[in-house]
N, CA, C and O atoms as a Maestro MAE file, in Angstrom:
{
 s_m_m2io_version
 :::
 2.0.0
}

f_m_ct {
 s_m_title
 :::
 protein
 m_atom[296] {
  # First column is atom index #
  i_m_mmod_type
  r_m_x_coord
  r_m_y_coord
  r_m_z_coord
  i_m_residue_number
  s_m_chain_name
  s_m_pdb_residue_name
  s_m_pdb_atom_name
  i_m_atomic_number
  :::
  1 25 0.719 -1.067 0.164 1 A "MET " " N  " 7
  2 3 -0.048 0.055 0.109 1 A "MET " " CA " 6
  3 2 0.543 1.392 0.150 1 A "MET " " C  " 6
  4 15 0.090 2.448 -0.292 1 A "MET " " O  " 8
  5 25 2.000 1.073 0.965 2 A "GLN " " N  " 7
  6 3 3.080 2.273 0.543 2 A "GLN " " CA " 6
  7 2 3.585 2.557 -0.520 2 A "GLN " " C  " 6
  8 15 3.842 3.723 -0.821 2 A "GLN " " O  " 8
  9 25 3.801 1.639 -1.218 3 A "ARG " " N  " 7
  10 3 4.312 1.645 -2.469 3 A "ARG " " CA " 6
  11 2 3.501 2.449 -3.106 3 A "ARG " " C  " 6
  12 15 3.930 3.549 -3.454 3 A "ARG " " O  " 8
  13 25 2.523 2.171 -3.315 4 A "LYS " " N  " 7
  14 3 1.388 2.831 -4.397 4 A "LYS " " CA " 6
  15 2 1.017 4.360 -4.057 4 A "LYS " " C  " 6
  16 15 0.796 5.298 -4.822 4 A "LYS " " O  " 8
  17 25 1.022 4.306 -2.905 5 A "MET " " N  " 7
  18 3 1.161 5.665 -2.197 5 A "MET " " CA " 6
  19 2 2.125 6.274 -2.690 5 A "MET " " C  " 6
  20 15 1.823 7.285 -3.324 5 A "MET " " O  " 8
  21 25 3.453 5.952 -2.608 6 A "ASN " " N  " 7
  22 3 4.649 6.448 -3.204 6 A "ASN " " CA " 6
  23 2 4.406 6.795 -4.744 6 A "ASN " " C  " 6
  24 15 4.672 7.950 -5.076 6 A "ASN " " O  " 8
  25 25 4.086 6.208 -5.398 7 A "LEU " " N  " 7
  26 3 3.780 6.444 -6.890 7 A "LEU " " CA " 6
  27 2 2.831 6.949 -7.186 7 A "LEU " " C  " 6
  28 15 2.716 6.943 -8.412 7 A "LEU " " O  " 8
  29 25 1.885 7.503 -6.600 8 A "VAL " " N  " 7
  30 3 0.892 8.115 -6.814 8 A "VAL " " CA " 6
  31 2 1.418 9.771 -6.611 8 A "VAL " " C  " 6
  32 15 1.158 10.702 -7.373 8 A "VAL " " O  " 8
  33 25 2.162 9.819 -5.454 9 A "ALA " " N  " 7
  34 3 2.932 11.217 -4.858 9 A "ALA " " CA " 6
  35 2 3.669 11.610 -6.126 9 A "ALA " " C  " 6
  36 15 3.554 12.583 -6.871 9 A "ALA " " O  " 8
  37 25 4.436 10.581 -6.135 10 A "VAL " " N  " 7
  38 3 5.550 11.154 -7.340 10 A "VAL " " CA " 6
  39 2 4.825 11.276 -8.816 10 A "VAL " " C  " 6
  40 15 5.214 12.158 -9.583 10 A "VAL " " O  " 8
  41 25 3.872 10.469 -9.164 11 A "GLY " " N  " 7
  42 3 3.243 11.169 -10.565 11 A "GLY " " CA " 6
  43 2 2.475 12.365 -10.062 11 A "GLY " " C  " 6
  44 15 2.365 13.142 -11.010 11 A "GLY " " O  " 8
  45 25 1.955 12.800 -9.091 12 A "ALA " " N  " 7
  46 3 1.393 14.005 -9.165 12 A "ALA " " CA " 6
  47 2 2.359 15.139 -9.135 12 A "ALA " " C  " 6
  48 15 2.241 16.203 -9.743 12 A "ALA " " O  " 8
  49 25 3.565 14.683 -8.155 13 A "ALA " " N  " 7
  50 3 4.519 15.885 -8.520 13 A "ALA " " CA " 6
  51 2 5.035 16.453 -10.037 13 A "ALA " " C  " 6
  52 15 5.361 17.569 -10.441 13 A "ALA " " O  " 8
  53 25 4.927 14.921 -10.759 14 A "VAL " " N  " 7
  54 3 5.161 15.142 -12.347 14 A "VAL " " CA " 6
  55 2 4.326 15.859 -12.858 14 A "VAL " " C  " 6
  56 15 4.519 16.620 -13.806 14 A "VAL " " O  " 8
  57 25 3.544 15.722 -12.406 15 A "VAL " " N  " 7
  58 3 2.201 16.684 -13.172 15 A "VAL " " CA " 6
  59 2 1.890 17.988 -12.610 15 A "VAL " " C  " 6
  60 15 1.233 18.818 -13.238 15 A "VAL " " O  " 8
  61 25 2.286 18.161 -11.597 16 A "PHE " " N  " 7
  62 3 2.485 19.524 -11.021 16 A "PHE " " CA " 6
  63 2 3.241 20.238 -11.823 16 A "PHE " " C  " 6
  64 15 2.785 21.227 -12.398 16 A "PHE " " O  " 8
  65 25 4.757 19.748 -12.000 17 A "LEU " " N  " 7
  66 3 5.944 20.431 -11.860 17 A "LEU " " CA " 6
  67 2 5.693 20.648 -13.978 17 A "LEU " " C  " 6
  68 15 5.911 21.726 -14.530 17 A "LEU " " O  " 8
  69 25 5.278 19.516 -14.666 18 A "THR " " N  " 7
  70 3 4.937 19.853 -16.033 18 A "THR " " CA " 6
  71 2 3.646 20.791 -16.141 18 A "THR " " C  " 6
  72 15 3.395 21.176 -17.283 18 A "THR " " O  " 8
  73 25 2.761 21.231 -15.086 19 A "ALA " " N  " 7
  74 3 2.232 22.279 -15.437 19 A "ALA " " CA " 6
  75 2 3.038 23.542 -15.041 19 A "ALA " " C  " 6
  76 15 2.685 24.653 -15.439 19 A "ALA " " O  " 8
  77 25 3.803 23.414 -14.488 20 A "CYS " " N  " 7
  78 3 4.776 24.632 -14.262 20 A "CYS " " CA " 6
  79 2 5.343 25.229 -15.571 20 A "CYS " " C  " 6
  80 15 5.492 26.442 -15.723 20 A "CYS " " O  " 8
  81 25 5.585 24.503 -16.305 21 A "SER " " N  " 7
  82 3 6.476 24.790 -17.572 21 A "SER " " CA " 6
  83 2 5.886 25.478 -18.399 21 A "SER " " C  " 6
  84 15 4.656 25.443 -18.379 21 A "SER " " O  " 8
  85 25 6.503 26.233 -19.287 22 A "SER " " N  " 7
  86 3 6.028 27.381 -20.359 22 A "SER " " CA " 6
  87 2 4.795 26.303 -21.346 22 A "SER " " C  " 6
  88 15 5.106 25.460 -22.188 22 A "SER " " O  " 8
  89 25 3.559 26.634 -20.953 23 A "ASN " " N  " 7
  90 3 2.588 25.995 -22.342 23 A "ASN " " CA " 6
  91 2 2.833 25.019 -22.685 23 A "ASN " " C  " 6
  92 15 3.248 24.889 -23.837 23 A "ASN " " O  " 8
  93 25 2.651 23.660 -21.656 24 A "PRO " " N  " 7
  94 3 2.955 22.512 -22.386 24 A "PRO " " CA " 6
  95 2 1.890 21.964 -23.339 24 A "PRO " " C  " 6
  96 15 0.749 22.263 -22.990 24 A "PRO " " O  " 8
  97 25 1.988 21.197 -24.515 25 A "SER " " N  " 7
  98 3 1.350 20.641 -25.127 25 A "SER " " CA " 6
  99 2 0.296 19.706 -24.934 25 A "SER " " C  " 6
  100 15 0.437 18.829 -24.082 25 A "SER " " O  " 8
  101 25 -0.810 19.784 -25.658 26 A "LYS " " N  " 7
  102 3 -1.637 18.610 -25.362 26 A "LYS " " CA " 6
  103 2 -0.974 17.397 -25.435 26 A "LYS " " C  " 6
  104 15 -1.488 16.557 -24.695 26 A "LYS " " O  " 8
  105 25 0.124 16.945 -26.153 27 A "GLN " " N  " 7
  106 3 0.722 15.986 -26.468 27 A "GLN " " CA " 6
  107 2 1.611 15.732 -25.195 27 A "GLN " " C  " 6
  108 15 1.739 14.602 -24.725 27 A "GLN " " O  " 8
  109 25 2.087 16.604 -24.778 28 A "ASP " " N  " 7
  110 3 3.015 16.376 -23.419 28 A "ASP " " CA " 6
  111 2 2.056 16.007 -22.063 28 A "ASP " " C  " 6
  112 15 2.340 15.232 -21.150 28 A "ASP " " O  " 8
  113 25 0.981 16.717 -22.216 29 A "VAL " " N  " 7
  114 3 0.267 16.722 -21.096 29 A "VAL " " CA " 6
  115 2 -0.440 15.399 -21.302 29 A "VAL " " C  " 6
  116 15 -0.841 14.943 -20.231 29 A "VAL " " O  " 8
  117 25 -0.732 14.596 -22.421 30 A "GLY " " N  " 7
  118 3 -1.613 13.223 -22.342 30 A "GLY " " CA " 6
  119 2 -0.206 12.385 -21.888 30 A "GLY " " C  " 6
  120 15 -0.225 11.795 -20.807 30 A "GLY " " O  " 8
  121 25 0.744 12.353 -22.546 31 A "MET " " N  " 7
  122 3 2.331 11.835 -22.228 31 A "MET " " CA " 6
  123 2 2.090 11.262 -20.556 31 A "MET " " C  " 6
  124 15 1.881 10.115 -20.161 31 A "MET " " O  " 8
  125 25 2.194 12.353 -19.904 32 A "VAL " " N  " 7
  126 3 2.572 12.464 -18.399 32 A "VAL " " CA " 6
  127 2 1.435 11.821 -17.483 32 A "VAL " " C  " 6
  128 15 1.662 11.089 -16.520 32 A "VAL " " O  " 8
  129 25 0.023 12.256 -17.990 33 A "THR " " N  " 7
  130 3 -1.160 11.709 -17.429 33 A "THR " " CA " 6
  131 2 -1.186 10.136 -17.973 33 A "THR " " C  " 6
  132 15 -1.295 9.342 -17.039 33 A "THR " " O  " 8
  133 25 -1.111 9.547 -19.233 34 A "GLY " " N  " 7
  134 3 -1.229 8.378 -19.462 34 A "GLY " " CA " 6
  135 2 -0.012 7.869 -18.607 34 A "GLY " " C  " 6
  136 15 -0.455 7.120 -17.737 34 A "GLY " " O  " 8
  137 25 1.327 7.990 -18.525 35 A "ALA " " N  " 7
  138 3 2.330 7.726 -17.537 35 A "ALA " " CA " 6
  139 2 1.802 7.305 -16.340 35 A "ALA " " C  " 6
  140 15 1.705 6.137 -15.963 35 A "ALA " " O  " 8
  141 25 1.491 8.218 -15.804 36 A "VAL " " N  " 7
  142 3 1.110 8.265 -14.289 36 A "VAL " " CA " 6
  143 2 -0.071 7.262 -14.276 36 A "VAL " " C  " 6
  144 15 0.161 6.266 -13.590 36 A "VAL " " O  " 8
  145 25 -1.344 7.297 -14.906 37 A "VAL " " N  " 7
  146 3 -2.396 6.314 -14.729 37 A "VAL " " CA " 6
  147 2 -1.977 4.982 -14.885 37 A "VAL " " C  " 6
  148 15 -2.216 4.175 -13.986 37 A "VAL " " O  " 8
  149 25 -1.218 4.547 -16.192 38 A "GLY " " N  " 7
  150 3 -0.677 3.472 -16.693 38 A "GLY " " CA " 6
  151 2 0.004 2.819 -15.808 38 A "GLY " " C  " 6
  152 15 -0.244 1.628 -15.618 38 A "GLY " " O  " 8
  153 25 1.403 3.752 -14.806 39 A "GLY " " N  " 7
  154 3 1.680 3.309 -13.882 39 A "GLY " " CA " 6
  155 2 1.050 2.698 -12.730 39 A "GLY " " C  " 6
  156 15 1.364 1.610 -12.248 39 A "GLY " " O  " 8
  157 25 -0.019 3.612 -12.253 40 A "VAL " " N  " 7
  158 3 -0.736 3.090 -11.146 40 A "VAL " " CA " 6
  159 2 -1.448 2.179 -11.549 40 A "VAL " " C  " 6
  160 15 -1.505 1.249 -10.744 40 A "VAL " " O  " 8
  161 25 -2.247 1.986 -12.808 41 A "VAL " " N  " 7
  162 3 -2.712 0.648 -13.065 41 A "VAL " " CA " 6
  163 2 -1.808 -0.815 -13.149 41 A "VAL " " C  " 6
  164 15 -2.168 -1.967 -12.909 41 A "VAL " " O  " 8
  165 25 -0.545 -0.301 -13.572 42 A "GLY " " N  " 7
  166 3 0.045 -1.498 -13.875 42 A "GLY " " CA " 6
  167 2 0.650 -1.785 -12.556 42 A "GLY " " C  " 6
  168 15 1.440 -2.714 -12.726 42 A "GLY " " O  " 8
  169 25 0.642 -1.539 -11.748 43 A "SER " " N  " 7
  170 3 0.850 -1.703 -10.049 43 A "SER " " CA " 6
  171 2 0.016 -2.675 -9.573 43 A "SER " " C  " 6
  172 15 0.324 -3.805 -9.193 43 A "SER " " O  " 8
  173 25 -1.183 -2.103 -9.626 44 A "SER " " N  " 7
  174 3 -2.233 -2.738 -9.249 44 A "SER " " CA " 6
  175 2 -2.556 -3.757 -9.862 44 A "SER " " C  " 6
  176 15 -3.285 -4.506 -9.211 44 A "SER " " O  " 8
  177 25 -2.225 -4.180 -11.156 45 A "LEU " " N  " 7
  178 3 -2.844 -5.731 -11.628 45 A "LEU " " CA " 6
  179 2 -1.597 -6.557 -11.572 45 A "LEU " " C  " 6
  180 15 -1.764 -7.768 -11.716 45 A "LEU " " O  " 8
  181 25 -0.230 -6.067 -11.367 46 A "THR " " N  " 7
  182 3 0.618 -6.927 -10.864 46 A "THR " " CA " 6
  183 2 0.942 -6.725 -9.139 46 A "THR " " C  " 6
  184 15 2.021 -7.144 -8.720 46 A "THR " " O  " 8
  185 25 0.324 -6.311 -8.532 47 A "TYR " " N  " 7
  186 3 0.411 -6.577 -6.953 47 A "TYR " " CA " 6
  187 2 1.521 -5.785 -6.816 47 A "TYR " " C  " 6
  188 15 2.203 -6.430 -6.020 47 A "TYR " " O  " 8
  189 25 2.308 -4.499 -7.173 48 A "GLY " " N  " 7
  190 3 3.138 -4.187 -6.869 48 A "GLY " " CA " 6
  191 2 4.070 -4.276 -7.424 48 A "GLY " " C  " 6
  192 15 4.992 -3.534 -7.084 48 A "GLY " " O  " 8
  193 25 4.283 -5.277 -8.600 49 A "SER " " N  " 7
  194 3 5.397 -5.531 -8.970 49 A "SER " " CA " 6
  195 2 6.239 -4.229 -9.721 49 A "SER " " C  " 6
  196 15 5.523 -3.364 -10.227 49 A "SER " " O  " 8
  197 25 7.672 -4.065 -9.809 50 A "THR " " N  " 7
  198 3 8.374 -3.070 -10.592 50 A "THR " " CA " 6
  199 2 8.132 -2.829 -11.799 50 A "THR " " C  " 6
  200 15 7.682 -1.790 -12.283 50 A "THR " " O  " 8
  201 25 8.473 -3.936 -12.389 51 A "ALA " " N  " 7
  202 3 8.101 -4.570 -13.614 51 A "ALA " " CA " 6
  203 2 6.427 -3.892 -14.326 51 A "ALA " " C  " 6
  204 15 6.235 -3.187 -15.317 51 A "ALA " " O  " 8
  205 25 5.518 -4.438 -13.389 52 A "GLY " " N  " 7
  206 3 4.539 -4.152 -14.473 52 A "GLY " " CA " 6
  207 2 4.348 -2.485 -13.771 52 A "GLY " " C  " 6
  208 15 3.793 -1.643 -14.477 52 A "GLY " " O  " 8
  209 25 4.661 -2.237 -12.878 53 A "THR " " N  " 7
  210 3 4.498 -0.613 -12.661 53 A "THR " " CA " 6
  211 2 5.109 -0.083 -13.999 53 A "THR " " C  " 6
  212 15 4.438 0.614 -14.760 53 A "THR " " O  " 8
  213 25 6.388 -0.431 -14.259 54 A "VAL " " N  " 7
  214 3 7.128 0.499 -15.457 54 A "VAL " " CA " 6
  215 2 6.493 0.271 -16.557 54 A "VAL " " C  " 6
  216 15 6.314 1.199 -17.347 54 A "VAL " " O  " 8
  217 25 5.971 -1.169 -16.859 55 A "ALA " " N  " 7
  218 3 5.637 -1.548 -18.205 55 A "ALA " " CA " 6
  219 2 4.005 -0.557 -18.365 55 A "ALA " " C  " 6
  220 15 3.612 0.129 -19.309 55 A "ALA " " O  " 8
  221 25 3.475 -0.799 -17.276 56 A "GLY " " N  " 7
  222 3 2.144 0.270 -17.547 56 A "GLY " " CA " 6
  223 2 2.664 1.668 -17.635 56 A "GLY " " C  " 6
  224 15 2.096 2.329 -18.504 56 A "GLY " " O  " 8
  225 25 3.596 2.293 -16.963 57 A "ALA " " N  " 7
  226 3 3.878 3.718 -17.164 57 A "ALA " " CA " 6
  227 2 4.206 4.049 -18.748 57 A "ALA " " C  " 6
  228 15 3.787 5.003 -19.404 57 A "ALA " " O  " 8
  229 25 5.097 2.958 -19.176 58 A "VAL " " N  " 7
  230 3 5.706 2.963 -20.337 58 A "VAL " " CA " 6
  231 2 4.365 3.189 -21.455 58 A "VAL " " C  " 6
  232 15 4.133 4.067 -22.285 58 A "VAL " " O  " 8
  233 25 3.602 1.907 -21.024 59 A "ALA " " N  " 7
  234 3 2.155 1.778 -22.249 59 A "ALA " " CA " 6
  235 2 1.409 3.121 -22.218 59 A "ALA " " C  " 6
  236 15 1.057 3.713 -23.239 59 A "ALA " " O  " 8
  237 25 1.173 3.603 -20.822 60 A "GLY " " N  " 7
  238 3 0.074 4.680 -20.686 60 A "GLY " " CA " 6
  239 2 0.753 6.029 -21.095 60 A "GLY " " C  " 6
  240 15 0.018 7.006 -21.240 60 A "GLY " " O  " 8
  241 25 2.179 6.164 -21.303 61 A "GLY " " N  " 7
  242 3 2.951 7.308 -21.624 61 A "GLY " " CA " 6
  243 2 2.756 7.460 -23.213 61 A "GLY " " C  " 6
  244 15 2.510 8.484 -23.850 61 A "GLY " " O  " 8
  245 25 2.935 6.164 -23.661 62 A "TYR " " N  " 7
  246 3 2.888 6.030 -25.275 62 A "TYR " " CA " 6
  247 2 1.306 6.242 -25.751 62 A "TYR " " C  " 6
  248 15 1.064 6.697 -26.869 62 A "TYR " " O  " 8
  249 25 0.307 5.899 -24.872 63 A "VAL " " N  " 7
  250 3 -1.170 6.069 -25.624 63 A "VAL " " CA " 6
  251 2 -1.499 7.493 -25.146 63 A "VAL " " C  " 6
  252 15 -1.877 8.118 -26.138 63 A "VAL " " O  " 8
  253 25 -1.514 8.112 -24.279 64 A "GLY " " N  " 7
  254 3 -1.427 9.462 -23.641 64 A "GLY " " CA " 6
  255 2 -0.951 10.278 -24.525 64 A "GLY " " C  " 6
  256 15 -1.735 11.170 -24.847 64 A "GLY " " O  " 8
  257 25 0.335 10.285 -25.164 65 A "LYS " " N  " 7
  258 3 1.134 10.757 -26.220 65 A "LYS " " CA " 6
  259 2 0.352 10.502 -27.492 65 A "LYS " " C  " 6
  260 15 0.452 11.483 -28.229 65 A "LYS " " O  " 8
  261 25 -0.191 9.798 -27.875 66 A "LEU " " N  " 7
  262 3 -0.930 9.306 -28.972 66 A "LEU " " CA " 6
  263 2 -2.468 10.102 -29.150 66 A "LEU " " C  " 6
  264 15 -2.928 10.374 -30.259 66 A "LEU " " O  " 8
  265 25 -3.158 10.414 -27.869 67 A "VAL " " N  " 7
  266 3 -4.456 10.889 -27.924 67 A "VAL " " CA " 6
  267 2 -4.133 12.358 -27.568 67 A "VAL " " C  " 6
  268 15 -5.086 13.134 -27.624 67 A "VAL " " O  " 8
  269 25 -2.944 12.847 -27.215 68 A "GLY " " N  " 7
  270 3 -2.728 14.237 -26.957 68 A "GLY " " CA " 6
  271 2 -2.408 14.742 -28.463 68 A "GLY " " C  " 6
  272 15 -3.056 15.673 -28.942 68 A "GLY " " O  " 8
  273 25 -1.542 14.192 -29.076 69 A "LYS " " N  " 7
  274 3 -1.118 14.295 -30.653 69 A "LYS " " CA " 6
  275 2 -2.506 14.706 -31.436 69 A "LYS " " C  " 6
  276 15 -2.650 15.812 -31.957 69 A "LYS " " O  " 8
  277 25 -3.687 13.490 -31.455 70 A "GLU " " N  " 7
  278 3 -4.943 13.626 -31.971 70 A "GLU " " CA " 6
  279 2 -5.603 14.817 -31.495 70 A "GLU " " C  " 6
  280 15 -6.009 15.577 -32.374 70 A "GLU " " O  " 8
  281 25 -5.770 15.097 -30.462 71 A "LEU " " N  " 7
  282 3 -6.338 16.364 -29.736 71 A "LEU " " CA " 6
  283 2 -5.580 17.497 -30.299 71 A "LEU " " C  " 6
  284 15 -6.299 18.487 -30.437 71 A "LEU " " O  " 8
  285 25 -4.612 17.631 -30.590 72 A "GLU " " N  " 7
  286 3 -3.722 19.092 -31.210 72 A "GLU " " CA " 6
  287 2 -4.090 18.857 -32.579 72 A "GLU " " C  " 6
  288 15 -3.960 19.839 -33.310 72 A "GLU " " O  " 8
  289 25 -4.548 17.723 -33.148 73 A "ARG " " N  " 7
  290 3 -4.989 18.057 -34.623 73 A "ARG " " CA " 6
  291 2 -6.194 18.964 -35.091 73 A "ARG " " C  " 6
  292 15 -6.359 19.638 -36.108 73 A "ARG " " O  " 8
  293 25 -7.014 18.722 -33.924 74 A "LYS " " N  " 7
  294 3 -8.303 19.221 -33.765 74 A "LYS " " CA " 6
  295 2 -8.538 20.373 -33.599 74 A "LYS " " C  " 6
  296 15 -9.701 20.753 -33.465 74 A "LYS " " O  " 8
  :::
 }
 m_bond[295] {
  # First column is bond index #
  i_m_from
  i_m_to
  i_m_order
  :::
  1 1 2 1
  2 2 3 1
  3 3 4 2
  4 3 5 1
  5 5 6 1
  6 6 7 1
  7 7 8 2
  8 7 9 1
  9 9 10 1
  10 10 11 1
  11 11 12 2
  12 11 13 1
  13 13 14 1
  14 14 15 1
  15 15 16 2
  16 15 17 1
  17 17 18 1
  18 18 19 1
  19 19 20 2
  20 19 21 1
  21 21 22 1
  22 22 23 1
  23 23 24 2
  24 23 25 1
  25 25 26 1
  26 26 27 1
  27 27 28 2
  28 27 29 1
  29 29 30 1
  30 30 31 1
  31 31 32 2
  32 31 33 1
  33 33 34 1
  34 34 35 1
  35 35 36 2
  36 35 37 1
  37 37 38 1
  38 38 39 1
  39 39 40 2
  40 39 41 1
  41 41 42 1
  42 42 43 1
  43 43 44 2
  44 43 45 1
  45 45 46 1
  46 46 47 1
  47 47 48 2
  48 47 49 1
  49 49 50 1
  50 50 51 1
  51 51 52 2
  52 51 53 1
  53 53 54 1
  54 54 55 1
  55 55 56 2
  56 55 57 1
  57 57 58 1
  58 58 59 1
  59 59 60 2
  60 59 61 1
  61 61 62 1
  62 62 63 1
  63 63 64 2
  64 63 65 1
  65 65 66 1
  66 66 67 1
  67 67 68 2
  68 67 69 1
  69 69 70 1
  70 70 71 1
  71 71 72 2
  72 71 73 1
  73 73 74 1
  74 74 75 1
  75 75 76 2
  76 75 77 1
  77 77 78 1
  78 78 79 1
  79 79 80 2
  80 79 81 1
  81 81 82 1
  82 82 83 1
  83 83 84 2
  84 83 85 1
  85 85 86 1
  86 86 87 1
  87 87 88 2
  88 87 89 1
  89 89 90 1
  90 90 91 1
  91 91 92 2
  92 91 93 1
  93 93 94 1
  94 94 95 1
  95 95 96 2
  96 95 97 1
  97 97 98 1
  98 98 99 1
  99 99 100 2
  100 99 101 1
  101 101 102 1
  102 102 103 1
  103 103 104 2
  104 103 105 1
  105 105 106 1
  106 106 107 1
  107 107 108 2
  108 107 109 1
  109 109 110 1
  110 110 111 1
  111 111 112 2
  112 111 113 1
  113 113 114 1
  114 114 115 1
  115 115 116 2
  116 115 117 1
  117 117 118 1
  118 118 119 1
  119 119 120 2
  120 119 121 1
  121 121 122 1
  122 122 123 1
  123 123 124 2
  124 123 125 1
  125 125 126 1
  126 126 127 1
  127 127 128 2
  128 127 129 1
  129 129 130 1
  130 130 131 1
  131 131 132 2
  132 131 133 1
  133 133 134 1
  134 134 135 1
  135 135 136 2
  136 135 137 1
  137 137 138 1
  138 138 139 1
  139 139 140 2
  140 139 141 1
  141 141 142 1
  142 142 143 1
  143 143 144 2
  144 143 145 1
  145 145 146 1
  146 146 147 1
  147 147 148 2
  148 147 149 1
  149 149 150 1
  150 150 151 1
  151 151 152 2
  152 151 153 1
  153 153 154 1
  154 154 155 1
  155 155 156 2
  156 155 157 1
  157 157 158 1
  158 158 159 1
  159 159 160 2
  160 159 161 1
  161 161 162 1
  162 162 163 1
  163 163 164 2
  164 163 165 1
  165 165 166 1
  166 166 167 1
  167 167 168 2
  168 167 169 1
  169 169 170 1
  170 170 171 1
  171 171 172 2
  172 171 173 1
  173 173 174 1
  174 174 175 1
  175 175 176 2
  176 175 177 1
  177 177 178 1
  178 178 179 1
  179 179 180 2
  180 179 181 1
  181 181 182 1
  182 182 183 1
  183 183 184 2
  184 183 185 1
  185 185 186 1
  186 186 187 1
  187 187 188 2
  188 187 189 1
  189 189 190 1
  190 190 191 1
  191 191 192 2
  192 191 193 1
  193 193 194 1
  194 194 195 1
  195 195 196 2
  196 195 197 1
  197 197 198 1
  198 198 199 1
  199 199 200 2
  200 199 201 1
  201 201 202 1
  202 202 203 1
  203 203 204 2
  204 203 205 1
  205 205 206 1
  206 206 207 1
  207 207 208 2
  208 207 209 1
  209 209 210 1
  210 210 211 1
  211 211 212 2
  212 211 213 1
  213 213 214 1
  214 214 215 1
  215 215 216 2
  216 215 217 1
  217 217 218 1
  218 218 219 1
  219 219 220 2
  220 219 221 1
  221 221 222 1
  222 222 223 1
  223 223 224 2
  224 223 225 1
  225 225 226 1
  226 226 227 1
  227 227 228 2
  228 227 229 1
  229 229 230 1
  230 230 231 1
  231 231 232 2
  232 231 233 1
  233 233 234 1
  234 234 235 1
  235 235 236 2
  236 235 237 1
  237 237 238 1
  238 238 239 1
  239 239 240 2
  240 239 241 1
  241 241 242 1
  242 242 243 1
  243 243 244 2
  244 243 245 1
  245 245 246 1
  246 246 247 1
  247 247 248 2
  248 247 249 1
  249 249 250 1
  250 250 251 1
  251 251 252 2
  252 251 253 1
  253 253 254 1
  254 254 255 1
  255 255 256 2
  256 255 257 1
  257 257 258 1
  258 258 259 1
  259 259 260 2
  260 259 261 1
  261 261 262 1
  262 262 263 1
  263 263 264 2
  264 263 265 1
  265 265 266 1
  266 266 267 1
  267 267 268 2
  268 267 269 1
  269 269 270 1
  270 270 271 1
  271 271 272 2
  272 271 273 1
  273 273 274 1
  274 274 275 1
  275 275 276 2
  276 275 277 1
  277 277 278 1
  278 278 279 1
  279 279 280 2
  280 279 281 1
  281 281 282 1
  282 282 283 1
  283 283 284 2
  284 283 285 1
  285 285 286 1
  286 286 287 1
  287 287 288 2
  288 287 289 1
  289 289 290 1
  290 290 291 1
  291 291 292 2
  292 291 293 1
  293 293 294 1
  294 294 295 1
  295 295 296 2
  :::
 }
}
């Protein structure tokens, strides 16, 4: 449980720090959001496995980047 809370705290910090940078694109915001959500989901599905967390974060970041890129085109 502590590990999940640490992951959520780090993810939130990353999101907040990204928001402080100069005008992030929708693609950047999507990638960071996807990575945080993917990491949490990956950790939950693999019962806290580091490999599952990392794999979920990578997959979520990739999907989030694609979604953000599509939103920018509209």
